[in-house]
N, CA, C and O atoms as a Maestro MAE file, in Angstrom:
{
 s_m_m2io_version
 :::
 2.0.0
}

f_m_ct {
 s_m_title
 :::
 protein
 m_atom[324] {
  # First column is atom index #
  i_m_mmod_type
  r_m_x_coord
  r_m_y_coord
  r_m_z_coord
  i_m_residue_number
  s_m_chain_name
  s_m_pdb_residue_name
  s_m_pdb_atom_name
  i_m_atomic_number
  :::
  1 25 -27.159 -83.217 -35.496 1 A "MET " " N  " 7
  2 3 -28.466 -83.354 -34.946 1 A "MET " " CA " 6
  3 2 -29.424 -82.837 -36.016 1 A "MET " " C  " 6
  4 15 -29.292 -81.719 -36.514 1 A "MET " " O  " 8
  5 25 -30.422 -83.714 -36.362 2 A "GLY " " N  " 7
  6 3 -31.375 -83.514 -37.521 2 A "GLY " " CA " 6
  7 2 -32.370 -82.448 -37.148 2 A "GLY " " C  " 6
  8 15 -32.612 -82.130 -35.983 2 A "GLY " " O  " 8
  9 25 -32.889 -81.956 -38.136 3 A "ALA " " N  " 7
  10 3 -33.840 -80.775 -37.913 3 A "ALA " " CA " 6
  11 2 -35.166 -81.311 -37.273 3 A "ALA " " C  " 6
  12 15 -35.897 -80.524 -36.671 3 A "ALA " " O  " 8
  13 25 -35.426 -82.377 -37.369 4 A "LEU " " N  " 7
  14 3 -36.669 -82.940 -36.696 4 A "LEU " " CA " 6
  15 2 -36.277 -83.100 -35.189 4 A "LEU " " C  " 6
  16 15 -37.063 -82.697 -34.332 4 A "LEU " " O  " 8
  17 25 -35.195 -83.625 -34.872 5 A "THR " " N  " 7
  18 3 -34.763 -83.804 -33.569 5 A "THR " " CA " 6
  19 2 -34.843 -82.435 -32.852 5 A "THR " " C  " 6
  20 15 -35.441 -82.288 -31.786 5 A "THR " " O  " 8
  21 25 -34.200 -81.447 -33.508 6 A "VAL " " N  " 7
  22 3 -34.316 -80.089 -32.862 6 A "VAL " " CA " 6
  23 2 -35.747 -79.654 -32.662 6 A "VAL " " C  " 6
  24 15 -36.105 -79.257 -31.553 6 A "VAL " " O  " 8
  25 25 -36.611 -79.711 -33.715 7 A "TYR " " N  " 7
  26 3 -38.037 -79.398 -33.548 7 A "TYR " " CA " 6
  27 2 -38.736 -80.151 -32.368 7 A "TYR " " C  " 6
  28 15 -39.548 -79.615 -31.614 7 A "TYR " " O  " 8
  29 25 -38.341 -81.415 -32.295 8 A "LEU " " N  " 7
  30 3 -39.101 -82.210 -31.178 8 A "LEU " " CA " 6
  31 2 -38.712 -81.588 -29.730 8 A "LEU " " C  " 6
  32 15 -39.534 -81.467 -28.821 8 A "LEU " " O  " 8
  33 25 -37.334 -81.205 -29.636 9 A "ARG " " N  " 7
  34 3 -36.901 -80.621 -28.503 9 A "ARG " " CA " 6
  35 2 -37.417 -79.205 -28.144 9 A "ARG " " C  " 6
  36 15 -37.619 -78.816 -26.994 9 A "ARG " " O  " 8
  37 25 -37.603 -78.497 -29.254 10 A "GLU " " N  " 7
  38 3 -38.013 -77.138 -29.088 10 A "GLU " " CA " 6
  39 2 -39.456 -76.937 -29.031 10 A "GLU " " C  " 6
  40 15 -39.876 -75.857 -28.616 10 A "GLU " " O  " 8
  41 25 -40.332 -77.927 -29.430 11 A "THR " " N  " 7
  42 3 -41.713 -77.834 -29.575 11 A "THR " " CA " 6
  43 2 -42.260 -78.871 -28.623 11 A "THR " " C  " 6
  44 15 -42.213 -80.046 -28.988 11 A "THR " " O  " 8
  45 25 -42.757 -78.581 -27.480 12 A "PRO " " N  " 7
  46 3 -43.251 -79.713 -26.567 12 A "PRO " " CA " 6
  47 2 -44.483 -80.404 -27.253 12 A "PRO " " C  " 6
  48 15 -44.614 -81.626 -27.187 12 A "PRO " " O  " 8
  49 25 -45.310 -79.672 -27.858 13 A "MET " " N  " 7
  50 3 -46.468 -80.411 -28.461 13 A "MET " " CA " 6
  51 2 -46.101 -81.553 -29.400 13 A "MET " " C  " 6
  52 15 -46.768 -82.588 -29.409 13 A "MET " " O  " 8
  53 25 -44.952 -81.355 -30.260 14 A "ALA " " N  " 7
  54 3 -44.458 -82.201 -31.155 14 A "ALA " " CA " 6
  55 2 -44.041 -83.516 -30.272 14 A "ALA " " C  " 6
  56 15 -44.492 -84.626 -30.554 14 A "ALA " " O  " 8
  57 25 -43.194 -83.310 -29.243 15 A "GLY " " N  " 7
  58 3 -42.873 -84.428 -28.345 15 A "GLY " " CA " 6
  59 2 -43.899 -85.124 -27.781 15 A "GLY " " C  " 6
  60 15 -43.808 -86.343 -27.638 15 A "GLY " " O  " 8
  61 25 -44.922 -84.474 -27.419 16 A "LEU " " N  " 7
  62 3 -46.237 -85.030 -26.766 16 A "LEU " " CA " 6
  63 2 -46.912 -85.939 -27.959 16 A "LEU " " C  " 6
  64 15 -47.330 -87.082 -27.775 16 A "LEU " " O  " 8
  65 25 -46.940 -85.387 -28.947 17 A "LEU " " N  " 7
  66 3 -47.688 -86.145 -30.017 17 A "LEU " " CA " 6
  67 2 -46.823 -87.444 -30.487 17 A "LEU " " C  " 6
  68 15 -47.470 -88.433 -30.832 17 A "LEU " " O  " 8
  69 25 -45.475 -87.498 -30.519 18 A "VAL " " N  " 7
  70 3 -44.804 -88.623 -30.544 18 A "VAL " " CA " 6
  71 2 -44.937 -89.605 -29.405 18 A "VAL " " C  " 6
  72 15 -45.090 -90.799 -29.662 18 A "VAL " " O  " 8
  73 25 -44.888 -89.189 -28.218 19 A "ARG " " N  " 7
  74 3 -45.257 -89.993 -27.197 19 A "ARG " " CA " 6
  75 2 -46.638 -90.603 -27.135 19 A "ARG " " C  " 6
  76 15 -46.788 -91.737 -26.680 19 A "ARG " " O  " 8
  77 25 -47.572 -89.937 -27.548 20 A "MET " " N  " 7
  78 3 -49.035 -90.222 -27.551 20 A "MET " " CA " 6
  79 2 -48.966 -91.578 -28.636 20 A "MET " " C  " 6
  80 15 -49.430 -92.686 -28.370 20 A "MET " " O  " 8
  81 25 -48.318 -91.228 -29.827 21 A "CYS " " N  " 7
  82 3 -48.300 -92.315 -30.866 21 A "CYS " " CA " 6
  83 2 -47.570 -93.508 -30.326 21 A "CYS " " C  " 6
  84 15 -48.036 -94.603 -30.639 21 A "CYS " " O  " 8
  85 25 -46.477 -93.475 -29.549 22 A "MET " " N  " 7
  86 3 -45.914 -94.575 -28.975 22 A "MET " " CA " 6
  87 2 -46.770 -95.327 -28.008 22 A "MET " " C  " 6
  88 15 -46.531 -96.512 -27.773 22 A "MET " " O  " 8
  89 25 -47.724 -94.710 -27.456 23 A "ALA " " N  " 7
  90 3 -48.647 -95.341 -26.380 23 A "ALA " " CA " 6
  91 2 -49.721 -96.095 -27.046 23 A "ALA " " C  " 6
  92 15 -50.349 -96.938 -26.406 23 A "ALA " " O  " 8
  93 25 -49.984 -95.850 -28.307 24 A "LEU " " N  " 7
  94 3 -51.079 -96.504 -28.932 24 A "LEU " " CA " 6
  95 2 -51.438 -97.994 -28.780 24 A "LEU " " C  " 6
  96 15 -52.582 -98.431 -28.650 24 A "LEU " " O  " 8
  97 25 -50.301 -98.711 -28.814 25 A "PRO " " N  " 7
  98 3 -50.113 -100.057 -28.671 25 A "PRO " " CA " 6
  99 2 -50.799 -100.659 -27.405 25 A "PRO " " C  " 6
  100 15 -51.182 -101.829 -27.386 25 A "PRO " " O  " 8
  101 25 -50.945 -99.764 -26.299 26 A "PHE " " N  " 7
  102 3 -51.163 -100.008 -25.147 26 A "PHE " " CA " 6
  103 2 -52.853 -99.951 -24.954 26 A "PHE " " C  " 6
  104 15 -53.475 -100.374 -23.979 26 A "PHE " " O  " 8
  105 25 -53.315 -99.416 -25.960 27 A "LEU " " N  " 7
  106 3 -54.830 -99.342 -25.832 27 A "LEU " " CA " 6
  107 2 -55.514 -100.705 -26.347 27 A "LEU " " C  " 6
  108 15 -54.881 -101.475 -27.069 27 A "LEU " " O  " 8
  109 25 -56.694 -100.940 -25.986 28 A "PRO " " N  " 7
  110 3 -57.490 -102.097 -26.594 28 A "PRO " " CA " 6
  111 2 -57.441 -101.995 -28.118 28 A "PRO " " C  " 6
  112 15 -57.652 -100.917 -28.673 28 A "PRO " " O  " 8
  113 25 -57.165 -103.106 -28.794 29 A "ALA " " N  " 7
  114 3 -57.105 -103.127 -30.095 29 A "ALA " " CA " 6
  115 2 -58.190 -102.366 -30.908 29 A "ALA " " C  " 6
  116 15 -57.886 -101.720 -31.912 29 A "ALA " " O  " 8
  117 25 -59.483 -102.462 -30.439 30 A "ASN " " N  " 7
  118 3 -60.586 -101.774 -31.257 30 A "ASN " " CA " 6
  119 2 -60.558 -100.456 -30.921 30 A "ASN " " C  " 6
  120 15 -61.497 -99.819 -31.398 30 A "ASN " " O  " 8
  121 25 -59.703 -99.768 -30.183 31 A "ARG " " N  " 7
  122 3 -59.739 -98.354 -30.070 31 A "ARG " " CA " 6
  123 2 -58.374 -97.535 -30.522 31 A "ARG " " C  " 6
  124 15 -58.163 -96.342 -30.303 31 A "ARG " " O  " 8
  125 25 -57.621 -98.331 -31.110 32 A "ILE " " N  " 7
  126 3 -56.237 -97.735 -31.598 32 A "ILE " " CA " 6
  127 2 -56.624 -96.920 -32.915 32 A "ILE " " C  " 6
  128 15 -56.065 -95.830 -33.036 32 A "ILE " " O  " 8
  129 25 -57.488 -97.303 -33.887 33 A "GLU " " N  " 7
  130 3 -57.627 -96.479 -35.007 33 A "GLU " " CA " 6
  131 2 -58.431 -95.076 -34.595 33 A "GLU " " C  " 6
  132 15 -58.187 -93.993 -35.127 33 A "GLU " " O  " 8
  133 25 -59.276 -95.253 -33.715 34 A "GLY " " N  " 7
  134 3 -59.965 -94.031 -33.377 34 A "GLY " " CA " 6
  135 2 -58.996 -93.151 -32.554 34 A "GLY " " C  " 6
  136 15 -58.990 -91.937 -32.758 34 A "GLY " " O  " 8
  137 25 -58.229 -93.669 -31.693 35 A "ALA " " N  " 7
  138 3 -57.273 -92.751 -30.936 35 A "ALA " " CA " 6
  139 2 -56.366 -92.211 -31.873 35 A "ALA " " C  " 6
  140 15 -55.995 -91.050 -31.703 35 A "ALA " " O  " 8
  141 25 -55.937 -92.878 -32.859 36 A "PHE " " N  " 7
  142 3 -54.951 -92.305 -33.904 36 A "PHE " " CA " 6
  143 2 -55.594 -91.058 -34.757 36 A "PHE " " C  " 6
  144 15 -55.037 -89.998 -35.040 36 A "PHE " " O  " 8
  145 25 -56.803 -91.447 -35.055 37 A "ALA " " N  " 7
  146 3 -57.598 -90.207 -35.745 37 A "ALA " " CA " 6
  147 2 -57.577 -89.092 -34.932 37 A "ALA " " C  " 6
  148 15 -57.395 -88.008 -35.485 37 A "ALA " " O  " 8
  149 25 -57.743 -89.133 -33.591 38 A "ASP " " N  " 7
  150 3 -57.847 -88.186 -32.653 38 A "ASP " " CA " 6
  151 2 -56.407 -87.512 -32.530 38 A "ASP " " C  " 6
  152 15 -56.264 -86.302 -32.356 38 A "ASP " " O  " 8
  153 25 -55.520 -88.279 -32.623 39 A "LEU " " N  " 7
  154 3 -54.016 -87.529 -32.701 39 A "LEU " " CA " 6
  155 2 -53.808 -86.820 -33.834 39 A "LEU " " C  " 6
  156 15 -53.128 -85.797 -33.754 39 A "LEU " " O  " 8
  157 25 -54.322 -87.209 -35.021 40 A "VAL " " N  " 7
  158 3 -54.051 -86.443 -36.257 40 A "VAL " " CA " 6
  159 2 -54.927 -85.188 -36.084 40 A "VAL " " C  " 6
  160 15 -54.448 -84.095 -36.388 40 A "VAL " " O  " 8
  161 25 -56.135 -85.279 -35.631 41 A "ARG " " N  " 7
  162 3 -56.835 -84.026 -35.343 41 A "ARG " " CA " 6
  163 2 -56.237 -83.139 -34.470 41 A "ARG " " C  " 6
  164 15 -56.253 -81.942 -34.756 41 A "ARG " " O  " 8
  165 25 -55.688 -83.541 -33.409 42 A "TYR " " N  " 7
  166 3 -54.889 -82.800 -32.353 42 A "TYR " " CA " 6
  167 2 -53.794 -82.052 -33.085 42 A "TYR " " C  " 6
  168 15 -53.599 -80.859 -32.853 42 A "TYR " " O  " 8
  169 25 -53.105 -82.705 -33.930 43 A "ALA " " N  " 7
  170 3 -51.937 -82.193 -34.620 43 A "ALA " " CA " 6
  171 2 -52.443 -81.085 -35.694 43 A "ALA " " C  " 6
  172 15 -51.755 -80.100 -35.963 43 A "ALA " " O  " 8
  173 25 -53.687 -81.333 -36.271 44 A "MET " " N  " 7
  174 3 -54.180 -80.251 -37.234 44 A "MET " " CA " 6
  175 2 -54.762 -79.027 -36.434 44 A "MET " " C  " 6
  176 15 -54.729 -77.893 -36.912 44 A "MET " " O  " 8
  177 25 -55.238 -79.272 -35.335 45 A "ALA " " N  " 7
  178 3 -55.689 -78.178 -34.626 45 A "ALA " " CA " 6
  179 2 -54.705 -77.225 -34.105 45 A "ALA " " C  " 6
  180 15 -55.046 -76.104 -33.727 45 A "ALA " " O  " 8
  181 25 -53.345 -77.689 -34.072 46 A "ALA " " N  " 7
  182 3 -52.229 -76.882 -33.737 46 A "ALA " " CA " 6
  183 2 -51.538 -76.460 -34.740 46 A "ALA " " C  " 6
  184 15 -50.376 -76.094 -34.565 46 A "ALA " " O  " 8
  185 25 -52.140 -76.435 -36.001 47 A "ARG " " N  " 7
  186 3 -51.559 -75.871 -37.287 47 A "ARG " " CA " 6
  187 2 -50.791 -74.663 -37.214 47 A "ARG " " C  " 6
  188 15 -49.704 -74.569 -37.783 47 A "ARG " " O  " 8
  189 25 -51.374 -73.597 -36.445 48 A "VAL " " N  " 7
  190 3 -50.765 -72.380 -36.346 48 A "VAL " " CA " 6
  191 2 -49.239 -72.442 -36.093 48 A "VAL " " C  " 6
  192 15 -48.429 -71.696 -36.643 48 A "VAL " " O  " 8
  193 25 -48.938 -73.402 -35.210 49 A "GLU " " N  " 7
  194 3 -47.526 -73.717 -34.712 49 A "GLU " " CA " 6
  195 2 -46.791 -74.438 -35.881 49 A "GLU " " C  " 6
  196 15 -45.566 -74.537 -35.797 49 A "GLU " " O  " 8
  197 25 -47.374 -74.900 -36.858 50 A "GLY " " N  " 7
  198 3 -46.904 -75.691 -37.912 50 A "GLY " " CA " 6
  199 2 -46.643 -77.182 -37.376 50 A "GLY " " C  " 6
  200 15 -45.867 -77.971 -37.916 50 A "GLY " " O  " 8
  201 25 -47.339 -77.421 -36.335 51 A "LEU " " N  " 7
  202 3 -47.210 -78.908 -35.799 51 A "LEU " " CA " 6
  203 2 -47.520 -80.031 -37.038 51 A "LEU " " C  " 6
  204 15 -46.723 -80.885 -37.426 51 A "LEU " " O  " 8
  205 25 -48.690 -79.832 -37.474 52 A "TYR " " N  " 7
  206 3 -49.157 -80.832 -38.430 52 A "TYR " " CA " 6
  207 2 -48.227 -80.912 -39.813 52 A "TYR " " C  " 6
  208 15 -47.831 -81.959 -40.326 52 A "TYR " " O  " 8
  209 25 -47.996 -79.699 -40.246 53 A "ASP " " N  " 7
  210 3 -47.066 -79.613 -41.484 53 A "ASP " " CA " 6
  211 2 -45.726 -80.321 -41.188 53 A "ASP " " C  " 6
  212 15 -45.193 -81.017 -42.051 53 A "ASP " " O  " 8
  213 25 -45.202 -80.148 -40.008 54 A "THR " " N  " 7
  214 3 -43.809 -80.685 -39.663 54 A "THR " " CA " 6
  215 2 -44.048 -82.299 -39.444 54 A "THR " " C  " 6
  216 15 -43.314 -83.124 -39.987 54 A "THR " " O  " 8
  217 25 -44.984 -82.611 -38.723 55 A "MET " " N  " 7
  218 3 -45.199 -83.975 -38.304 55 A "MET " " CA " 6
  219 2 -45.894 -84.852 -39.085 55 A "MET " " C  " 6
  220 15 -45.996 -86.021 -38.714 55 A "MET " " O  " 8
  221 25 -46.460 -84.429 -40.253 56 A "GLU " " N  " 7
  222 3 -47.206 -85.089 -41.038 56 A "GLU " " CA " 6
  223 2 -46.621 -86.423 -41.756 56 A "GLU " " C  " 6
  224 15 -47.303 -87.425 -41.973 56 A "GLU " " O  " 8
  225 25 -45.328 -86.284 -42.072 57 A "PRO " " N  " 7
  226 3 -44.450 -87.498 -42.726 57 A "PRO " " CA " 6
  227 2 -44.380 -88.472 -41.431 57 A "PRO " " C  " 6
  228 15 -44.548 -89.665 -41.683 57 A "PRO " " O  " 8
  229 25 -44.171 -88.145 -40.179 58 A "PHE " " N  " 7
  230 3 -44.144 -89.162 -39.179 58 A "PHE " " CA " 6
  231 2 -45.605 -89.815 -38.805 58 A "PHE " " C  " 6
  232 15 -45.747 -90.991 -38.471 58 A "PHE " " O  " 8
  233 25 -46.604 -88.907 -38.910 59 A "LEU " " N  " 7
  234 3 -47.967 -89.448 -38.827 59 A "LEU " " CA " 6
  235 2 -48.260 -90.392 -39.989 59 A "LEU " " C  " 6
  236 15 -48.806 -91.484 -39.831 59 A "LEU " " O  " 8
  237 25 -47.880 -89.924 -41.125 60 A "ARG " " N  " 7
  238 3 -48.249 -90.889 -42.473 60 A "ARG " " CA " 6
  239 2 -47.425 -92.275 -42.050 60 A "ARG " " C  " 6
  240 15 -47.985 -93.368 -42.143 60 A "ARG " " O  " 8
  241 25 -46.266 -92.166 -41.652 61 A "TYR " " N  " 7
  242 3 -45.390 -93.390 -41.445 61 A "TYR " " CA " 6
  243 2 -46.227 -94.264 -40.219 61 A "TYR " " C  " 6
  244 15 -46.470 -95.462 -40.368 61 A "TYR " " O  " 8
  245 25 -46.551 -93.659 -39.237 62 A "VAL " " N  " 7
  246 3 -47.330 -94.442 -38.230 62 A "VAL " " CA " 6
  247 2 -48.583 -95.165 -38.724 62 A "VAL " " C  " 6
  248 15 -48.896 -96.317 -38.424 62 A "VAL " " O  " 8
  249 25 -49.300 -94.277 -39.573 63 A "GLU " " N  " 7
  250 3 -50.559 -94.846 -40.208 63 A "GLU " " CA " 6
  251 2 -50.279 -96.015 -41.093 63 A "GLU " " C  " 6
  252 15 -50.854 -97.101 -41.022 63 A "GLU " " O  " 8
  253 25 -49.319 -95.679 -41.952 64 A "ARG " " N  " 7
  254 3 -49.028 -96.853 -42.977 64 A "ARG " " CA " 6
  255 2 -48.387 -98.017 -42.383 64 A "ARG " " C  " 6
  256 15 -48.670 -99.159 -42.746 64 A "ARG " " O  " 8
  257 25 -47.600 -97.780 -41.554 65 A "THR " " N  " 7
  258 3 -46.797 -99.007 -40.938 65 A "THR " " CA " 6
  259 2 -47.365 -99.763 -39.831 65 A "THR " " C  " 6
  260 15 -47.258 -100.988 -39.763 65 A "THR " " O  " 8
  261 25 -48.036 -98.972 -38.863 66 A "TRP " " N  " 7
  262 3 -48.569 -99.543 -37.636 66 A "TRP " " CA " 6
  263 2 -50.055 -99.578 -37.632 66 A "TRP " " C  " 6
  264 15 -50.599 -100.515 -37.047 66 A "TRP " " O  " 8
  265 25 -50.698 -98.767 -38.153 67 A "ILE " " N  " 7
  266 3 -52.160 -98.689 -38.003 67 A "ILE " " CA " 6
  267 2 -52.660 -99.446 -39.202 67 A "ILE " " C  " 6
  268 15 -53.587 -100.198 -38.902 67 A "ILE " " O  " 8
  269 25 -52.312 -99.471 -40.511 68 A "LEU " " N  " 7
  270 3 -52.719 -100.090 -41.573 68 A "LEU " " CA " 6
  271 2 -52.032 -101.474 -41.880 68 A "LEU " " C  " 6
  272 15 -52.542 -102.382 -42.537 68 A "LEU " " O  " 8
  273 25 -50.816 -101.479 -41.307 69 A "GLY " " N  " 7
  274 3 -49.884 -102.736 -41.435 69 A "GLY " " CA " 6
  275 2 -49.353 -102.865 -42.927 69 A "GLY " " C  " 6
  276 15 -49.091 -103.962 -43.419 69 A "GLY " " O  " 8
  277 25 -49.216 -101.701 -43.589 70 A "ASN " " N  " 7
  278 3 -48.547 -101.799 -44.872 70 A "ASN " " CA " 6
  279 2 -47.200 -101.501 -44.932 70 A "ASN " " C  " 6
  280 15 -46.805 -100.409 -45.342 70 A "ASN " " O  " 8
  281 25 -46.321 -102.546 -44.486 71 A "TYR " " N  " 7
  282 3 -44.982 -102.339 -44.288 71 A "TYR " " CA " 6
  283 2 -44.318 -103.524 -44.992 71 A "TYR " " C  " 6
  284 15 -44.914 -104.594 -45.116 71 A "TYR " " O  " 8
  285 25 -42.992 -103.310 -45.483 72 A "LEU " " N  " 7
  286 3 -42.249 -104.326 -46.073 72 A "LEU " " CA " 6
  287 2 -41.422 -105.153 -45.062 72 A "LEU " " C  " 6
  288 15 -40.784 -104.603 -44.165 72 A "LEU " " O  " 8
  289 25 -41.453 -106.443 -45.230 73 A "HIS " " N  " 7
  290 3 -40.405 -107.395 -44.387 73 A "HIS " " CA " 6
  291 2 -39.207 -107.287 -45.095 73 A "HIS " " C  " 6
  292 15 -39.105 -107.398 -46.317 73 A "HIS " " O  " 8
  293 25 -38.219 -107.047 -44.231 74 A "PHE " " N  " 7
  294 3 -36.822 -106.886 -44.838 74 A "PHE " " CA " 6
  295 2 -35.991 -108.211 -44.225 74 A "PHE " " C  " 6
  296 15 -34.802 -108.318 -44.525 74 A "PHE " " O  " 8
  297 25 -36.517 -109.049 -43.509 75 A "ILE " " N  " 7
  298 3 -35.861 -110.199 -42.989 75 A "ILE " " CA " 6
  299 2 -36.238 -111.285 -43.769 75 A "ILE " " C  " 6
  300 15 -37.413 -111.653 -43.775 75 A "ILE " " O  " 8
  301 25 -35.291 -111.903 -44.499 76 A "PRO " " N  " 7
  302 3 -35.518 -113.024 -45.313 76 A "PRO " " CA " 6
  303 2 -36.039 -114.278 -44.326 76 A "PRO " " C  " 6
  304 15 -35.658 -114.577 -43.194 76 A "PRO " " O  " 8
  305 25 -36.996 -114.861 -45.134 77 A "SER " " N  " 7
  306 3 -37.771 -115.914 -44.571 77 A "SER " " CA " 6
  307 2 -36.946 -117.114 -43.905 77 A "SER " " C  " 6
  308 15 -37.362 -117.771 -42.951 77 A "SER " " O  " 8
  309 25 -35.704 -117.306 -44.552 78 A "ASN " " N  " 7
  310 3 -34.893 -118.375 -44.181 78 A "ASN " " CA " 6
  311 2 -33.804 -117.981 -43.071 78 A "ASN " " C  " 6
  312 15 -32.876 -118.740 -42.793 78 A "ASN " " O  " 8
  313 25 -33.993 -116.707 -42.444 79 A "SER " " N  " 7
  314 3 -33.134 -116.350 -41.476 79 A "SER " " CA " 6
  315 2 -33.197 -116.996 -39.963 79 A "SER " " C  " 6
  316 15 -32.301 -116.878 -39.127 79 A "SER " " O  " 8
  317 25 -34.383 -117.670 -39.788 80 A "PHE " " N  " 7
  318 3 -34.610 -118.220 -38.608 80 A "PHE " " CA " 6
  319 2 -34.563 -119.697 -38.756 80 A "PHE " " C  " 6
  320 15 -35.130 -120.405 -37.923 80 A "PHE " " O  " 8
  321 25 -33.928 -120.202 -39.757 81 A "SER " " N  " 7
  322 3 -33.853 -121.791 -39.845 81 A "SER " " CA " 6
  323 2 -32.820 -122.342 -39.121 81 A "SER " " C  " 6
  324 15 -32.656 -123.562 -39.109 81 A "SER " " O  " 8
  :::
 }
 m_bond[323] {
  # First column is bond index #
  i_m_from
  i_m_to
  i_m_order
  :::
  1 1 2 1
  2 2 3 1
  3 3 4 2
  4 3 5 1
  5 5 6 1
  6 6 7 1
  7 7 8 2
  8 7 9 1
  9 9 10 1
  10 10 11 1
  11 11 12 2
  12 11 13 1
  13 13 14 1
  14 14 15 1
  15 15 16 2
  16 15 17 1
  17 17 18 1
  18 18 19 1
  19 19 20 2
  20 19 21 1
  21 21 22 1
  22 22 23 1
  23 23 24 2
  24 23 25 1
  25 25 26 1
  26 26 27 1
  27 27 28 2
  28 27 29 1
  29 29 30 1
  30 30 31 1
  31 31 32 2
  32 31 33 1
  33 33 34 1
  34 34 35 1
  35 35 36 2
  36 35 37 1
  37 37 38 1
  38 38 39 1
  39 39 40 2
  40 39 41 1
  41 41 42 1
  42 42 43 1
  43 43 44 2
  44 43 45 1
  45 45 46 1
  46 46 47 1
  47 47 48 2
  48 47 49 1
  49 49 50 1
  50 50 51 1
  51 51 52 2
  52 51 53 1
  53 53 54 1
  54 54 55 1
  55 55 56 2
  56 55 57 1
  57 57 58 1
  58 58 59 1
  59 59 60 2
  60 59 61 1
  61 61 62 1
  62 62 63 1
  63 63 64 2
  64 63 65 1
  65 65 66 1
  66 66 67 1
  67 67 68 2
  68 67 69 1
  69 69 70 1
  70 70 71 1
  71 71 72 2
  72 71 73 1
  73 73 74 1
  74 74 75 1
  75 75 76 2
  76 75 77 1
  77 77 78 1
  78 78 79 1
  79 79 80 2
  80 79 81 1
  81 81 82 1
  82 82 83 1
  83 83 84 2
  84 83 85 1
  85 85 86 1
  86 86 87 1
  87 87 88 2
  88 87 89 1
  89 89 90 1
  90 90 91 1
  91 91 92 2
  92 91 93 1
  93 93 94 1
  94 94 95 1
  95 95 96 2
  96 95 97 1
  97 97 98 1
  98 98 99 1
  99 99 100 2
  100 99 101 1
  101 101 102 1
  102 102 103 1
  103 103 104 2
  104 103 105 1
  105 105 106 1
  106 106 107 1
  107 107 108 2
  108 107 109 1
  109 109 110 1
  110 110 111 1
  111 111 112 2
  112 111 113 1
  113 113 114 1
  114 114 115 1
  115 115 116 2
  116 115 117 1
  117 117 118 1
  118 118 119 1
  119 119 120 2
  120 119 121 1
  121 121 122 1
  122 122 123 1
  123 123 124 2
  124 123 125 1
  125 125 126 1
  126 126 127 1
  127 127 128 2
  128 127 129 1
  129 129 130 1
  130 130 131 1
  131 131 132 2
  132 131 133 1
  133 133 134 1
  134 134 135 1
  135 135 136 2
  136 135 137 1
  137 137 138 1
  138 138 139 1
  139 139 140 2
  140 139 141 1
  141 141 142 1
  142 142 143 1
  143 143 144 2
  144 143 145 1
  145 145 146 1
  146 146 147 1
  147 147 148 2
  148 147 149 1
  149 149 150 1
  150 150 151 1
  151 151 152 2
  152 151 153 1
  153 153 154 1
  154 154 155 1
  155 155 156 2
  156 155 157 1
  157 157 158 1
  158 158 159 1
  159 159 160 2
  160 159 161 1
  161 161 162 1
  162 162 163 1
  163 163 164 2
  164 163 165 1
  165 165 166 1
  166 166 167 1
  167 167 168 2
  168 167 169 1
  169 169 170 1
  170 170 171 1
  171 171 172 2
  172 171 173 1
  173 173 174 1
  174 174 175 1
  175 175 176 2
  176 175 177 1
  177 177 178 1
  178 178 179 1
  179 179 180 2
  180 179 181 1
  181 181 182 1
  182 182 183 1
  183 183 184 2
  184 183 185 1
  185 185 186 1
  186 186 187 1
  187 187 188 2
  188 187 189 1
  189 189 190 1
  190 190 191 1
  191 191 192 2
  192 191 193 1
  193 193 194 1
  194 194 195 1
  195 195 196 2
  196 195 197 1
  197 197 198 1
  198 198 199 1
  199 199 200 2
  200 199 201 1
  201 201 202 1
  202 202 203 1
  203 203 204 2
  204 203 205 1
  205 205 206 1
  206 206 207 1
  207 207 208 2
  208 207 209 1
  209 209 210 1
  210 210 211 1
  211 211 212 2
  212 211 213 1
  213 213 214 1
  214 214 215 1
  215 215 216 2
  216 215 217 1
  217 217 218 1
  218 218 219 1
  219 219 220 2
  220 219 221 1
  221 221 222 1
  222 222 223 1
  223 223 224 2
  224 223 225 1
  225 225 226 1
  226 226 227 1
  227 227 228 2
  228 227 229 1
  229 229 230 1
  230 230 231 1
  231 231 232 2
  232 231 233 1
  233 233 234 1
  234 234 235 1
  235 235 236 2
  236 235 237 1
  237 237 238 1
  238 238 239 1
  239 239 240 2
  240 239 241 1
  241 241 242 1
  242 242 243 1
  243 243 244 2
  244 243 245 1
  245 245 246 1
  246 246 247 1
  247 247 248 2
  248 247 249 1
  249 249 250 1
  250 250 251 1
  251 251 252 2
  252 251 253 1
  253 253 254 1
  254 254 255 1
  255 255 256 2
  256 255 257 1
  257 257 258 1
  258 258 259 1
  259 259 260 2
  260 259 261 1
  261 261 262 1
  262 262 263 1
  263 263 264 2
  264 263 265 1
  265 265 266 1
  266 266 267 1
  267 267 268 2
  268 267 269 1
  269 269 270 1
  270 270 271 1
  271 271 272 2
  272 271 273 1
  273 273 274 1
  274 274 275 1
  275 275 276 2
  276 275 277 1
  277 277 278 1
  278 278 279 1
  279 279 280 2
  280 279 281 1
  281 281 282 1
  282 282 283 1
  283 283 284 2
  284 283 285 1
  285 285 286 1
  286 286 287 1
  287 287 288 2
  288 287 289 1
  289 289 290 1
  290 290 291 1
  291 291 292 2
  292 291 293 1
  293 293 294 1
  294 294 295 1
  295 295 296 2
  296 295 297 1
  297 297 298 1
  298 298 299 1
  299 299 300 2
  300 299 301 1
  301 301 302 1
  302 302 303 1
  303 303 304 2
  304 303 305 1
  305 305 306 1
  306 306 307 1
  307 307 308 2
  308 307 309 1
  309 309 310 1
  310 310 311 1
  311 311 312 2
  312 311 313 1
  313 313 314 1
  314 314 315 1
  315 315 316 2
  316 315 317 1
  317 317 318 1
  318 318 319 1
  319 319 320 2
  320 319 321 1
  321 321 322 1
  322 322 323 1
  323 323 324 2
  :::
 }
}
């Protein structure tokens, strides 16, 4: 079991943060970016517990891949021919 998995199990706020990120697609499209910014602020406010420091790579991934849409396509375009 990885260190992040253990952290998520032992830190309820971290698990909540992940679940809130997974719920973002259910919001109206025009509210997703603002809600994500709220989640980042939520994580930063809990800094005394190290929540933001530990979860920052995950939050960057969510922002880069799902909020900004800067992801790589790994499926060759001819795969669906």
